[in-house]
C-alpha positions in Angstrom: -1.4 -4.9 -11.3 1.1 -5.3 -9.2 2.1 -3.1 -6.8 4.6 -1.1 -8.5 2.1 0.0 -11.0 -0.5 0.7 -8.1 2.3 2.7 -5.7 4.4 6.1 -6.8 6.7 7.5 -4.2 8.5 11.6 -5.4 10.4 13.3 -4.8 13.0 10.3 -4.7 15.6 10.9 -3.6 13.5 13.1 -1.1 15.0 16.2 1.3 12.6 16.2 4.0 8.8 15.1 2.3 8.0 12.7 -0.2 4.0 12.5 -1.9 3.0 8.6 -2.0 0.5 7.6 -4.4 -1.0 4.2 -3.9 -4.7 3.1 -5.6 -6.6 0.5 -3.4 -9.9 -1.0 -4.0 -12.1 -0.2 -1.2 -12.3 2.0 1.1 -9.3 1.6 4.1 -7.1 3.4 6.9 -3.4 3.3 6.3 -0.1 2.5 8.0 3.3 3.7 6.3 6.4 1.8 8.0 10.1 2.4 6.9 12.9 0.1 7.6 16.6 1.3 7.0 19.2 -1.2 4.7 19.0 -3.3 8.1 15.2 -4.3 8.4 15.2 -2.2 11.8 11.7 -0.6 11.5 13.2 3.9 11.8 9.7 5.0 11.8 5.8 4.0 11.2 2.7 6.7 10.8 -0.9 6.1 10.6 -2.2 7.8 7.6 -5.3 8.8 9.7 -7.5 10.4 6.4 -9.6 7.3 4.8 -8.3 6.3 1.8 -11.5 5.3 -1.3 -11.4 3.1 -4.0 -8.8 4.3 -6.4 -5.9 7.0 -6.5 -5.3 8.7 -3.0 -2.0 10.8 -2.3 -1.0 11.4 0.9 2.1 13.0 2.1 5.8 11.7 4.7 7.8 13.7 7.0 11.2 12.4 6.4 12.9 15.1 7.4 13.7 13.4 10.7 15.6 10.5 9.1 19.5 10.3 8.5 20.2 10.5 4.9 20.5 6.9 3.3 18.7 4.2 1.8 15.2 2.9 3.0 12.6 0.3 2.5 8.7 2.0 2.6 5.9 -0.2 3.6 1.8 0.8 3.3 -0.2 -1.6 4.2 -3.5 -0.2 3.0 -6.6 -2.9 3.8 -5.6 -5.6 3.0 -3.3 -4.6 0.3 0.6 -4.2 1.3 2.8 -1.8 -1.1 6.7 -1.6 -0.7 9.0 0.4 -3.0 12.8 1.9 -2.3 13.5 5.4 -1.0 16.5 8.0 -0.9 17.0 10.5 1.4 19.5 13.2 0.6 20.1 16.5 2.2 
């Protein structure tokens, strides 16, 4: 299964909050990193709730980000997911 099949970001484009669905193979914690189009990390957030095997959903507050295109990376246990995200106001 590819990362595209096991991670969804919605709504996309987002305004203030986006939801992230990831499917993980084992219990773990997650670290969400957001990068601008130049590759600079502009946000990092640890997900404090433990993720359980299967589908998990959590929210990310994107209100502090300027409108634009970003790369979203989720590191969950030994799995790494990447998706693009657009912020619009």
